N, C-alpha and C positions, 0 to 999 in steps of 0.2 A: 351908878357904877360905871369907873371912871374907864375902868379896864372890856365893857363891851360893847360892841356893835348893835348895829341893829340893820336889818336886809327886810325893807317891803317890799313888796312882789305884786306888782298892778298893770303890767303889761297887757295883759290879757285880748282880744276883739269881742269880748262878751259876745259868744256867735249862741250858745242854747237861751240866752238872755235876746237875744235877738237887736243887742243894741251893747256899748262901749260900759258898765255896770260901777266905773271908778268912781264918775261926781251925781247918780243917780241917790237926789235928795233919800232919806229916811227920817221924816221927826228935823226938815230944815235943816238938817247937817248931811252931806256930801258923802259917798259910802269909807271912801277913801281917807275923808279928814279925821272923820273917826280910829279906825285901826293906824290911824297917824295919834293922835292923840286917845289912843292906849295903851299905846307903846310908848311912850313917852311919857308917861308916869310913871314909866319902871327906873327911870331918867337914868339910861344909858350916854357912852361918851360921844356919839357917833348914831344918824337918826340915817340911811339910804335907801329912798326914793324907785324902783326901777320902775319906769315909765314913762310912759311917750314925752314931749321935749314940753304941749302944747298942755298939758294936764298940768307938767311938777310947776309953767309958767302960775299957774291959775292961783297953785299949792303954798308955793311960798308964796305967796303976796301975806299970807295969814299965816304961817308957820313957816318964822325964823328959824336958819341956820340947821333946815335941809339937806339932804345933800343930792346931788342924784343919777343916774347909771341908766345911760340908756339900755331898756325893755330887746328881747332875742329873741328867735322865735320859735323858740318856748321854755315854756319857764325854769327849765333845767339851765339853759339856756341864760336865760335873766337871770338865773340865781350868779351863775358863775361873771357873769357882769358888775353882779351886788358885791361878790369878793374883789373885784379887782381896785376897789375903793376904800375898803375894809383899813384901817388906820394900823401900821407896822406893828404902834400898842394894845389895839386889842390882843385878849388872851382869849372871851369867852363872843361867838357870832348866832343869837338871834335873826334865825326866817321868818318871816313872819307873812300870810298871805291880804295881799289889800283889801280883801272882799269878804275877813273876817273884823266885824268892825266891833259888835263887843267882845272880843277876847277881857278876859277879868284884868288886870293889871298884875294880883297876886297872884296866879295862877302863870304866865307871868316870866313872874321873880319865881317862883319855887323851880322852871321848868329850866331854869338858866343851871339856880342852885345845883338841885340834876346833873344839869350837863356840866360845870365845874368838880366835881364829885364824880361823872362814869366816863367821861369825854365827853358825850350825846345824852341827850333826851329829848322826845316829843311830848306836848298834849297828848292827852285821849279820852277819848270818855266810849262807855258798852255800847258794843248795837241793842237797838229793841228790836229787832227782826228777828225774825229767822233765819239762815241765812243759804242758799241753793246754791249748787254747783251744775249751772244748767251745760248743755251741749248738743246743738242740732233741734232745741226746743225742748228737749227731752231732759230732767232731771234725774245727775247722776253720785249728784250727794250732796248729804248733808251738814255741815257742819255743826261743830260745838258749839254753840252761842256763845257758852261762860268764856268760855273763850277771845273773844272774837271784840276787838275793840275801835272806834273808828280817832282815824290819826286828826288830829289837827294844826292849828301854828298856835305859837309860836312853836317851831322846831330849834335846839338851841345843841349849838358843841363849843367845845374846842379850839381855837383859831387854827391850831396845826392839824387837827386830827380832817374838820372841813374840807381845810387845803389841800387835803392830800389825797382826800375821797375825790374830789373833783379832777383832779389833775391821771387821774388815776383810769375814774371811770366816767368822766363826764359825755364823753361822745354815748353813750347809753341812753336810745330814741326811745324807749318804753320802759324810761324808771318817770313816776309820775310826783314822786318829792324824795328831796337831794338823802335821806337816811336811808332811805334803801342803798344808795353804793357805797356808806359807810356801813351798813351792816357786812355791804363786801366783804368790808377793810377786813372785818371778824371784829368787830369793834362790839360791846353790849349794850344795846341802844334804851334808857331808861325809859316807862311808859309811866308820864304825871298821870293822874285824873283831873279829871280835866268834867266843866259844865253842858250839860246839853243847846244853852242858850249861844258857846259861840258855836254858830251857824258860818256859812261862806255863802256869799250875793252868790248865789251860777242863775240861777230858774229864775223869770213872772212869782212864781209863790212863795220864792225866797222875799221876798218884800213885805207878803202880805204878813211871814210869820216875821219878821223887821220891824214890824211898822208895830208888830202886837212888843213884844220889847219895847220896843222906844218907849211904849205909852206906861209898860208896868213902869220901868225903870221912872219915869215919870211921880208916877204917880208913887213909884215910896220915896221919895225925893222930897215928897208936899207933905205926908204922914209925921 
């Protein structure tokens, strides 16, 4: 994919984990390293890692050709910093969470192809739980689970679409992902079905799930 740039956002402090999670080991390999390997399998022209300088230094010793962008105070600012490093030759941009180490390269590629066709696309999985809207400790509404999907990453865009959304809405403080900004531009974002193993490492419990996924993958390779 000669015209694709991948931005891996890995600047979080790990508040819910209780420590930075980028270099935590899962099956003897760092979380961020696994994310880099998964997205590198798509064979993009450019991989930009948005993180702390010391983390990038450690990572680049193993993975040659990575490019660096400084982490921002928020995830959105980190995305903006990453986009600033994107090659002008790139036609598609994939934004991936560094804390999602088990994304399927095939799913990431499908998301990129959907973005090329629809301007924007996100990986998503149907929610398993019934979702309640709660205010002041009371349930005020139950949402239709059949219509609900959990957004994952990568989230992929035509380069000009993402840049325009960031320019217009990049100062919004309550945006939890950049696809919200693209939606505000009036773009119909495509949803590409993804698997449940594409988890985001956020809390200590997630490390247990991640270790189980890692062991299952290893067993399947040995069969």
